[in-house]
C-alpha positions in Angstrom: -21.3 56.7 -32.7 -19.4 58.9 -30.7 -21.6 58.5 -28.0 -21.6 54.4 -28.2 -17.8 55.4 -27.5 -18.4 57.5 -25.0 -20.0 55.1 -22.7 -17.9 52.7 -23.3 -14.8 54.8 -21.3 -17.9 55.5 -19.3 -16.5 52.7 -16.1 -13.2 53.6 -16.4 -14.0 57.6 -16.0 -16.0 56.5 -13.4 -13.4 54.9 -11.3 -10.2 57.2 -12.0 -12.6 59.8 -11.1 -13.5 58.0 -7.6 -9.8 57.3 -7.1 -9.1 61.2 -8.0 -11.7 62.1 -5.4 -10.3 59.9 -3.0 -6.7 61.1 -3.5 -7.8 65.2 -3.6 -10.2 65.0 -0.2 -7.1 65.4 2.6 -5.9 69.0 0.6 -9.7 69.6 0.3 -9.9 68.9 4.2 -6.9 71.0 4.7 -8.1 73.7 3.2 -11.5 73.7 4.7 -9.8 73.9 8.6 -7.7 76.3 7.5 -10.7 78.5 7.1 -12.0 77.7 10.4 -12.2 79.2 13.6 -10.4 76.7 16.4 -13.7 75.7 18.2 -15.0 74.7 14.6 -12.1 72.4 14.1 -14.0 69.3 16.6 -17.1 69.2 15.8 -19.4 65.8 16.3 -20.6 66.3 12.5 -17.6 67.4 10.3 -17.8 70.8 8.5 -16.8 71.2 5.0 -17.8 74.2 4.4 -16.4 76.5 6.7 -19.1 79.5 7.8 -18.0 82.3 8.6 -15.3 81.8 6.6 -11.7 83.3 9.0 -9.4 84.5 6.6 -6.9 85.9 9.5 -5.6 82.5 10.0 -3.4 83.2 6.9 -2.2 86.6 8.3 -1.5 85.0 11.2 0.4 82.6 10.1 2.7 85.5 8.8 2.6 87.0 12.2 3.7 84.2 14.2 6.8 83.2 12.0 9.1 84.8 9.1 7.2 82.6 6.5 8.3 85.3 3.8 11.9 85.0 4.8 11.6 81.0 4.4 9.6 81.3 1.5 12.7 83.1 -0.1 15.2 81.0 1.4 13.5 77.6 0.2 13.2 79.0 -3.2 16.6 80.3 -3.6 17.5 76.5 -2.3 15.0 74.4 -4.5 16.6 76.2 -7.7 20.1 76.4 -6.8 20.1 72.7 -6.2 17.7 72.1 -9.5 20.1 74.4 -11.5 23.8 72.4 -10.4 22.1 69.4 -10.9 21.0 69.9 -14.5 24.3 70.4 -16.0 26.1 67.9 -13.6 23.3 64.9 -14.5 23.3 65.7 -18.1 27.6 66.2 -18.4 27.5 62.6 -16.1 24.5 60.9 -18.5 26.0 62.0 -21.8 29.6 60.2 -20.8 28.5 57.3 -19.2 25.6 57.1 -22.4 27.7 57.7 -25.6 31.5 57.6 -24.4 33.4 54.8 -23.9 36.1 54.7 -21.5 38.4 52.7 -19.3 36.2 51.6 -16.0 33.0 52.9 -17.1 31.1 49.8 -15.9 32.6 50.2 -12.7 31.8 53.9 -12.2 28.6 53.5 -13.1 28.0 51.2 -10.6 29.1 52.9 -8.0 26.4 55.5 -9.5 23.8 52.8 -8.9 25.3 51.5 -5.1 25.1 55.5 -4.3 21.2 55.4 -4.7 21.1 52.3 -2.2 23.0 54.1 0.2 20.1 55.7 2.8 20.3 60.0 2.3 20.6 59.9 6.1 24.0 57.8 6.9 25.7 60.8 4.9 24.4 63.0 7.6 27.2 62.7 9.5 30.1 63.4 7.2 28.6 66.1 5.1 27.4 67.9 8.7 31.6 67.5 9.5 32.8 68.5 6.0 30.6 70.9 6.3 31.7 72.4 9.6 35.6 72.2 8.7 34.8 74.5 5.0 33.0 76.8 8.4 29.8 76.9 5.6 27.1 75.6 8.6 24.0 78.4 8.9 23.9 79.4 5.2 22.1 78.4 2.0 25.3 77.0 0.8 25.0 73.8 3.4 21.2 73.2 2.2 22.2 73.0 -1.4 26.3 71.8 -1.1 25.4 67.7 -0.9 22.8 67.5 -3.2 24.9 69.3 -6.5 25.4 65.4 -7.7 22.4 62.9 -8.6 22.7 59.4 -8.9 19.6 59.1 -9.8 19.2 61.8 -12.3 22.3 60.5 -13.9 21.1 57.3 -14.0 17.1 58.4 -15.2 18.9 61.2 -18.0 21.2 58.4 -19.2 18.4 55.8 -20.1 17.5 58.7 -22.0 20.4 59.0 -24.4 20.8 55.8 -24.8 17.6 55.4 -26.5 18.6 57.8 -29.3 20.3 56.3 -32.1 23.9 56.4 -33.1 23.3 56.9 -36.6 21.8 60.5 -35.6 24.7 61.2 -33.5 26.8 60.0 -36.5 25.1 62.1 -39.1 25.4 65.2 -36.6 29.2 64.8 -36.5 29.9 64.5 -40.1 27.9 67.9 -40.8 30.5 69.1 -38.2 28.4 69.1 -34.7 31.0 68.4 -32.0 30.4 66.4 -28.4 28.9 68.9 -26.3 27.0 70.6 -29.5 25.3 67.5 -30.2 24.0 67.2 -26.5 23.4 70.9 -26.4 21.1 70.7 -29.4 20.1 67.4 -30.0 19.9 64.9 -27.0 18.7 68.0 -24.4 15.7 68.9 -26.3 15.0 64.8 -27.6 15.0 64.2 -23.1 13.1 66.9 -22.4 10.4 65.2 -20.4 12.9 63.3 -18.6 14.4 66.6 -17.4 11.3 68.1 -16.5 10.3 64.9 -14.9 13.4 64.7 -12.8 13.2 69.0 -12.1 9.7 68.1 -10.7 11.0 65.4 -8.2 13.9 67.1 -7.5 11.9 70.7 -6.3 9.7 68.3 -4.4 12.3 66.6 -2.8 14.3 69.6 -1.3 11.0 72.1 -0.9 9.8 69.6 1.6 13.3 68.3 3.0 13.0 69.5 7.3 15.6 67.5 8.8 18.9 68.9 6.8 18.4 72.5 6.8 17.7 71.7 10.6 20.6 70.3 10.9 22.9 72.6 9.2 20.6 75.9 10.3 20.3 77.6 13.5 18.9 81.0 12.6 15.7 81.9 10.8 17.5 84.0 8.5 18.3 80.9 6.7 16.0 78.7 7.4 13.6 77.1 5.2 9.6 76.9 4.7 8.9 73.1 6.3 11.2 74.4 9.7 8.5 77.1 10.0 5.8 74.9 9.6 7.3 72.6 12.4 7.0 75.9 14.4 3.0 75.4 14.7 3.4 71.3 15.8 5.6 71.9 18.6 3.7 74.1 20.8 3.2 73.4 24.7 -0.4 73.5 24.6 -0.4 71.5 21.7 -1.0 71.9 17.4 -3.3 75.0 16.7 -5.2 72.7 13.6 -6.5 76.5 11.7 -3.1 77.6 11.9 -1.5 74.4 10.8 -3.7 73.9 8.3 -3.4 77.3 6.9 0.5 77.2 6.8 0.4 73.7 5.4 -1.4 75.3 2.6 0.9 77.7 1.6 3.8 75.8 2.2 2.2 73.0 -0.5 0.9 76.0 -2.8 3.9 76.4 -4.8 3.8 72.5 -5.4 0.5 72.3 -6.8 0.9 74.7 -9.2 3.8 73.8 -10.5 2.7 70.1 -11.5 -0.7 71.5 -12.5 1.8 73.6 -15.4 4.1 70.4 -16.2 1.8 67.3 -15.6 1.9 66.8 -19.1 5.3 66.8 -19.2 5.8 64.7 -16.2 3.7 62.0 -17.8 5.4 62.0 -21.0 8.8 61.3 -19.4 7.2 57.8 -18.5 6.1 57.7 -22.2 9.6 58.3 -23.7 10.7 56.0 -25.9 12.9 57.9 -27.9 13.9 57.9 -31.4 13.0 54.3 -34.1 16.1 54.1 -36.4 
């Protein structure tokens, strides 16, 4: 009986496995190229397994650019943005989901409109503001415009709204105030949504290239993506082995983070709250 059930799911597994193989193939080719010598990149027959293996590409990446400094800057920037975002979106979502006040619909509508504005349309006013505050060429300049998130507020508001009002009424009767109810009840129940937003925020700001390039001009405060661009913008053209090695180094932390939190990420899209 168990064998019959497994065979019944075999076509589905084969289809999903084929799609997964197609999705992971570019990354496997990236890793393969990062371990090759330059003359082995363009060959009549593609070589998936490099031989001899050239681990020196990764060492040379750090010789060509201060990737250690770039990594520290990137970690500080993305974690700083996420830490502040989690506070701002949690408080804003709580107010929109669990409180009633005059102009609530209008204010929430402005949040939704903000989500429709292309981020690049805000670069000029944000740059001028940061210049007036004398914050250019600092890590704060890369973080400040992203401390609030309309998308995160909307996502978390929807999760909070699915939690029954009866649960909050019972908490109030037991002497649990608004912020205590938020911290001890709402936040734990919405943890999958928070994890999903955290992953989205980390990936978005880890891969951000244009904004850090605009507001910084020294390697001391620049991020990994700008360092990655140094291997593309060369007079002799891109050095593909070094570029792939640098790309593997830049993307590896994101791959590890996603593999660790993938279950929570999937749960966020299945989160349906409590049924009262």
